[in-house]
BAKEDREN-955735 format. One record per residue (C-alpha): residue number from 1; residue in three letters; x, y, z. Coordinates in Angstrom, 2 decimals. Layout:
  nr rest       x       y       z
 NUM  ALA       X       Y       Z
...
***
This chain:
  nr rest       x       y       z
   1  MET    4.76   54.73  -23.09
   2  ILE    5.36   58.18  -21.65
   3  LEU    2.87   59.26  -19.01
   4  THR    2.48   62.98  -18.47
   5  VAL    0.98   64.70  -15.44
   6  THR   -0.27   68.28  -15.82
   7  PRO   -1.89   69.48  -12.57
   8  ASN   -2.85   72.87  -14.03
   9  PRO   -3.68   72.44  -17.75
  10  SER   -5.09   75.16  -19.97
  11  LEU   -6.78   76.03  -23.21
  12  ASP   -4.21   78.15  -25.06
  13  ARG   -5.08   80.80  -27.61
  14  SER   -2.10   82.11  -29.61
  15  TYR   -2.12   85.18  -31.85
  16  GLU    0.58   86.39  -34.25
  17  VAL    0.68   90.20  -34.25
  18  PRO    3.00   92.69  -36.01
  19  ALA    3.72   94.56  -32.75
  20  LEU    2.09   95.32  -29.42
  21  GLU    0.76   98.84  -28.98
  22  ARG   -1.01   99.58  -25.71
  23  GLY   -4.48  101.06  -26.09
  24  GLU   -4.66  100.29  -29.82
  25  VAL   -6.71   97.79  -31.85
  26  ILE   -4.27   95.17  -33.12
  27  ARG   -5.06   92.99  -36.13
  28  ALA   -3.78   89.43  -35.70
  29  ALA   -2.02   87.89  -38.69
  30  GLY   -2.76   84.37  -37.47
  31  GLU   -4.40   82.56  -34.59
  32  ARG   -4.42   79.08  -33.05
  33  MET   -6.20   77.26  -30.26
  34  ASP   -4.34   74.39  -28.57
  35  PRO   -4.54   72.28  -25.45
  36  GLY   -1.96   73.74  -23.07
  37  GLY    0.17   73.08  -20.05
  38  LYS    3.73   71.81  -19.95
  39  GLY    2.84   68.15  -19.54
  40  VAL    0.16   68.40  -22.21
  41  ASN    2.76   69.81  -24.61
  42  VAL    5.14   66.95  -23.80
  43  SER    2.37   64.48  -24.68
  44  ARG    1.65   66.36  -27.90
  45  ALA    5.31   66.20  -28.91
  46  VAL    5.55   62.51  -28.04
  47  ALA    2.42   61.78  -30.09
  48  ALA    3.79   63.85  -32.99
  49  ALA    6.83   61.55  -32.95
  50  GLY    4.54   58.54  -33.34
  51  ARG    4.99   57.28  -29.78
  52  ARG    2.29   56.33  -27.28
  53  THR    1.51   58.75  -24.48
  54  VAL   -1.16   59.09  -21.82
  55  ALA   -1.99   62.52  -20.38
  56  VAL   -3.30   62.75  -16.82
  57  LEU   -4.92   66.11  -16.12
  58  PRO   -7.78   67.65  -14.13
  59  LEU  -10.44   69.01  -16.45
  60  GLY  -13.53   71.09  -15.78
  61  GLY  -16.15   73.16  -17.57
  62  ALA  -16.38   73.91  -21.29
  63  PRO  -12.64   74.74  -21.63
  64  GLY  -11.76   71.36  -20.09
  65  ALA  -14.06   69.51  -22.47
  66  LEU  -12.45   71.31  -25.42
  67  VAL   -8.94   70.43  -24.16
  68  ALA   -9.91   66.74  -24.06
  69  GLU  -11.44   66.97  -27.54
  70  LEU   -8.34   68.61  -29.01
  71  LEU   -6.02   66.05  -27.41
  72  ASP   -8.12   63.15  -28.67
  73  ALA   -7.93   64.58  -32.19
  74  GLN   -4.13   64.44  -31.92
  75  GLY   -4.15   60.77  -30.97
  76  ILE   -3.37   61.32  -27.29
  77  GLU   -4.96   59.09  -24.68
  78  VAL   -6.50   61.29  -21.99
  79  ALA   -6.94   60.17  -18.38
  80  PRO   -9.19   62.98  -17.16
  81  VAL   -9.76   63.88  -13.52
  82  PRO  -13.15   65.66  -13.33
  83  VAL  -13.04   68.85  -11.24
  84  ALA  -15.72   71.37  -10.31
  85  GLY  -13.81   74.47  -11.45
  86  ALA  -13.35   75.41  -15.09
  87  THR  -10.00   74.71  -16.77
  88  ARG   -8.10   77.97  -17.26
  89  SER   -7.71   79.77  -20.60
  90  ASN   -4.36   81.42  -21.49
  91  ILE   -3.41   83.91  -24.19
  92  ALA   -0.06   84.22  -26.02
  93  LEU    0.84   87.17  -28.29
  94  ALA    3.76   86.52  -30.65
  95  GLU    5.24   89.63  -32.29
  96  ALA    6.97   89.60  -35.66
  97  ASP   10.39   90.20  -34.05
  98  GLY   10.05   87.03  -31.93
  99  VAL    9.02   88.70  -28.66
 100  LEU    6.34   86.70  -26.87
 101  THR    3.84   88.05  -24.33
 102  LYS    1.84   85.53  -22.31
 103  ILE   -1.21   86.03  -20.11
 104  ASN   -1.76   83.00  -17.87
 105  ALA   -4.90   82.56  -15.78
 106  PRO   -4.59   81.04  -12.27
 107  GLY   -6.80   78.02  -12.87
 108  PRO   -9.30   76.28  -10.56
 109  GLU   -8.70   75.32   -6.94
 110  LEU   -8.73   71.56   -6.39
 111  SER  -10.66   70.12   -3.45
 112  GLN   -9.18   67.43   -1.21
 113  ALA  -11.24   64.77   -2.97
 114  GLU  -10.06   66.01   -6.39
 115  GLN   -6.44   65.96   -5.23
 116  GLU   -6.75   62.36   -4.07
 117  LEU   -8.41   61.35   -7.33
 118  LEU   -5.55   62.97   -9.25
 119  LEU   -2.96   60.92   -7.33
 120  ASP   -5.00   57.73   -7.78
 121  THR   -5.24   58.35  -11.53
 122  VAL   -1.47   58.83  -11.81
 123  ARG   -0.86   55.62   -9.88
 124  SER   -3.30   53.56  -11.93
 125  HIS   -1.70   54.60  -15.23
 126  SER    1.96   54.50  -14.18
 127  ARG    2.43   50.72  -14.35
 128  ASP    3.00   50.71  -18.13
 129  ALA    5.05   53.93  -18.25
 130  ASP    8.70   54.05  -19.31
 131  TRP    8.80   57.62  -17.99
 132  ILE    6.47   59.81  -15.97
 133  ALA    6.82   63.50  -16.81
 134  CYS    5.37   65.84  -14.15
 135  CYS    5.23   69.35  -15.52
 136  GLY    4.10   72.87  -14.81
 137  SER    2.77   74.95  -11.97
 138  LEU    0.62   73.56   -9.19
 139  PRO   -3.01   74.68   -9.07
 140  ARG   -4.52   76.24   -6.00
 141  GLY   -5.16   73.62   -3.36
 142  LEU   -2.07   71.49   -3.98
 143  ALA    0.76   71.86   -1.45
 144  PRO    4.30   72.69   -2.70
 145  SER    5.31   69.18   -1.60
 146  TRP    2.84   67.53   -4.01
 147  TYR    5.43   66.80   -6.68
 148  ALA    7.76   65.34   -4.06
 149  ASP    4.99   62.92   -3.10
 150  VAL    4.49   61.93   -6.74
 151  VAL    8.23   61.32   -7.18
 152  THR    8.36   59.12   -4.08
 153  ARG    5.33   57.10   -5.18
 154  ALA    6.69   56.74   -8.72
 155  HIS   10.02   55.40   -7.49
 156  ALA    8.24   53.00   -5.15
 157  GLY    6.46   51.59   -8.20
 158  GLY    9.72   51.30  -10.17
 159  ALA    9.06   54.19  -12.58
 160  ARG   11.48   56.88  -13.71
 161  ILE   10.30   60.44  -13.30
 162  ALA   11.13   63.70  -15.06
 163  LEU   10.16   66.97  -13.42
 164  ASP    9.67   70.38  -15.01
 165  THR    8.53   72.91  -12.44
 166  SER    9.97   75.84  -10.50
 167  GLY   10.11   77.69   -7.21
 168  ARG    9.30   75.96   -3.97
 169  ALA    7.68   72.98   -5.74
 170  LEU   11.03   72.23   -7.41
 171  LEU   13.05   72.65   -4.22
 172  GLU   10.67   70.39   -2.27
 173  ALA   10.78   67.73   -4.99
 174  LEU   14.59   67.64   -5.14
 175  ARG   14.67   65.89   -1.77
 176  ALA   12.77   62.98   -3.34
 177  ARG   15.54   62.60   -5.97
 178  PRO   13.75   62.89   -9.34
 179  ASP   15.58   61.16  -12.19
 180  VAL   15.83   64.36  -14.22
 181  VAL   14.74   67.97  -13.72
 182  LYS   14.41   70.44  -16.60
 183  PRO   14.71   74.07  -15.51
 184  ASN   15.21   76.97  -17.88
 185  ALA   17.84   79.60  -17.10
 186  GLU   15.48   81.76  -15.04
 187  GLU   14.25   78.79  -12.99
 188  LEU   17.81   77.59  -12.52
 189  ALA   18.91   80.98  -11.19
 190  GLU   15.91   81.13   -8.88
 191  ALA   16.66   77.67   -7.49
 192  VAL   20.25   78.51   -6.54
 193  GLY   19.54   82.12   -5.55
 194  ARG   22.14   83.85   -7.70
 195  PRO   22.43   85.39  -11.20
 196  LEU   23.64   83.49  -14.25
 197  THR   25.68   85.36  -16.85
 198  THR   27.72   82.61  -18.52
 199  VAL   27.33   78.97  -19.53
 200  GLY   29.80   78.18  -16.75
 201  ASP   27.46   79.82  -14.22
 202  ALA   24.64   77.63  -15.50
 203  LEU   26.81   74.52  -15.23
 204  LYS   27.68   75.28  -11.59
 205  ALA   24.00   75.88  -10.82
 206  ALA   23.04   72.57  -12.45
 207  GLU   25.69   70.78  -10.42
 208  GLU   24.26   72.40   -7.29
 209  LEU   20.80   71.07   -8.12
 210  ARG   22.34   67.62   -8.39
 211  SER   23.87   68.06   -4.94
 212  MET   20.39   68.95   -3.69
 213  GLY   18.95   65.68   -4.97
 214  ALA   18.39   65.75   -8.75
 215  ARG   19.94   62.71  -10.40
 216  ALA   20.31   64.62  -13.68
 217  VAL   19.67   68.18  -14.83
 218  LEU   18.59   69.14  -18.35
 219  ALA   18.88   72.93  -18.39
 220  SER   17.43   75.02  -21.24
 221  LEU   19.43   78.18  -21.90
 222  GLY   17.19   79.60  -24.62
 223  ALA   19.00   80.59  -27.80
 224  ASP   22.33   79.61  -26.21
 225  GLY   21.55   75.89  -26.11
 226  GLN   21.09   73.25  -23.44
 227  LEU   23.13   71.58  -20.73
 228  LEU   22.87   68.00  -19.50
 229  VAL   24.59   67.20  -16.20
 230  SER   24.43   63.71  -14.69
 231  ASP   26.59   61.23  -12.78
 232  THR   28.10   60.04  -16.07
 233  GLY   29.23   63.47  -17.28
 234  ALA   28.23   66.90  -18.56
 235  TRP   27.46   67.95  -22.13
 236  PHE   26.49   71.13  -23.96
 237  GLY   24.18   71.09  -26.96
 238  SER   23.22   73.82  -29.42
 239  ALA   21.59   74.14  -32.85
 240  ARG   21.49   76.58  -35.74
 241  VAL   18.08   78.25  -36.02
 242  SER   17.50   80.57  -38.97
 243  ALA   14.39   82.30  -37.63
 244  VAL   12.29   82.09  -34.48
 245  ARG    8.53   82.10  -35.05
 246  SER    7.30   81.19  -31.55
 247  ASN    9.02   79.73  -28.50
 248  VAL    5.77   78.62  -26.84
 249  GLY    6.25   75.01  -25.75
 250  ALA    9.81   74.76  -27.05
 251  GLY   11.10   73.62  -23.67
 252  ASP    8.35   71.02  -23.49
 253  ALA    9.26   69.74  -26.95
 254  SER   12.87   69.49  -25.75
 255  LEU   11.86   67.37  -22.76
 256  ALA    9.79   65.11  -25.01
 257  GLY   12.75   64.68  -27.36
 258  PHE   14.98   63.85  -24.40
 259  LEU   12.61   61.18  -23.08
 260  ILE   11.87   59.73  -26.52
 261  ALA   15.61   59.13  -26.94
 262  GLY   15.88   57.28  -23.65
 263  GLY   16.35   60.14  -21.20
 264  THR   20.07   59.74  -20.59
 265  GLY   23.40   60.64  -22.21
 266  PRO   24.51   62.86  -25.09
 267  GLU   22.25   61.16  -27.64
 268  ALA   19.20   62.13  -25.60
 269  LEU   20.55   65.69  -25.29
 270  ALA   20.96   65.88  -29.08
 271  SER   17.34   64.79  -29.49
 272  ALA   16.23   67.41  -26.94
 273  VAL   18.07   70.18  -28.78
 274  ALA   16.72   69.08  -32.17
 275  HIS   13.14   69.05  -30.91
 276  GLY   13.48   72.45  -29.21
 277  ALA   15.04   74.03  -32.30
 278  ALA   12.28   72.63  -34.50
 279  ALA    9.56   73.89  -32.15
 280  VAL   10.67   77.54  -32.28
 281  ARG   10.35   77.51  -36.07
 282  LEU    6.65   76.58  -35.83
 283  PRO    3.64   78.81  -35.05
 284  GLY    2.02   79.02  -31.62
 285  SER    2.60   75.89  -29.59
 286  VAL    2.68   73.49  -32.54
 287  MET    4.83   70.47  -31.68
 288  PRO    7.38   69.22  -34.23
 289  THR    7.07   65.97  -36.16
 290  PRO   10.12   63.92  -37.25
 291  ALA    9.97   65.72  -40.62
 292  ASP   10.52   69.06  -38.85
 293  LEU   13.76   67.95  -37.16
 294  ASP   17.21   68.89  -38.48
 295  PRO   19.71   66.66  -36.63
 296  ALA   22.55   67.91  -38.83
 297  ALA   22.15   71.40  -37.31
 298  VAL   22.74   70.06  -33.78
 299  THR   26.11   70.03  -32.03
 300  VAL   26.74   68.22  -28.73
 301  THR   30.07   68.38  -26.95
 302  ALA   31.65   67.55  -23.60
 303  ASP   33.91   70.59  -24.12
 304  ILE   31.55   73.05  -22.47
 305  PRO   32.15   76.76  -23.35
 306  LEU   32.30   77.92  -19.75
 307  ASP   33.16   81.55  -20.52
 308  ARG   30.46   82.04  -23.17
 309  GLU   28.15   84.84  -22.05
 310  LEU   24.45   84.08  -22.11
 311  THR   22.48   86.02  -24.70
 312  GLU   19.91   86.79  -22.03
 313  PRO   21.67   86.85  -18.62
 314  VAL   19.44   86.07  -15.64
 315  SER   19.76   88.36  -12.62
***
């Protein structure tokens, strides 16, 4: 079982539009409404693969009730933490050329009692978990060290923990030695405080995160592929993608694929790449099923192309 923790979930509305024009009325070609948040998306991808998952998340108001209803319809066990504030609603606008514009609301502020209930709920459901995936931004009220506390508690209970967050929350958590962290290129550059222009730059940054405490780093480099760096080696994975429809949740699908395949080694990286590549071919934040995967399009190698320039360098 994979347990996911999403401290700041959302109700996501996605619209496909031909192009964005400020001040104009834009007719959407398609629309979707999905439960959102990085950890929620990981649970959705795990469930789509036919595996058991439990999603721990604070929920409040009508949006929170709808998130729980949508997750239940997808066969996901929900461990809700009732909160007074309403769950946030986010909007994503996907243009025909693949450009994505996202509008994310801040979400509710959690009281001290709600924070303690959230930790208790994670602890009570972690006993049966093969992995605990803690993902996304922290809501107002939670200290930047909150993820570090979760990592420490998870290790004390014998669980493995994957972390997908950024900024100070990531840096604080590294000291607790999470089993794997999954930054994208922008988050990786922010963590080490320097620009990334090549795959080699990303590799050095991932190695630096390991020196700061991460036991393994699964770095998403967008269209350029993914890196896995651990104490057993480093690998680079990429996949052929004919057309990108939406990259919402693609990184979350990658993390789910990585954990489903065991969460270690090149085989898990290949699964991560396959899931991410499948996700970008689907609308909105739809998570891929096994039928959507194309393992033959995936290449994983220990011969990392250090000099390859990133398609989208991060300054």
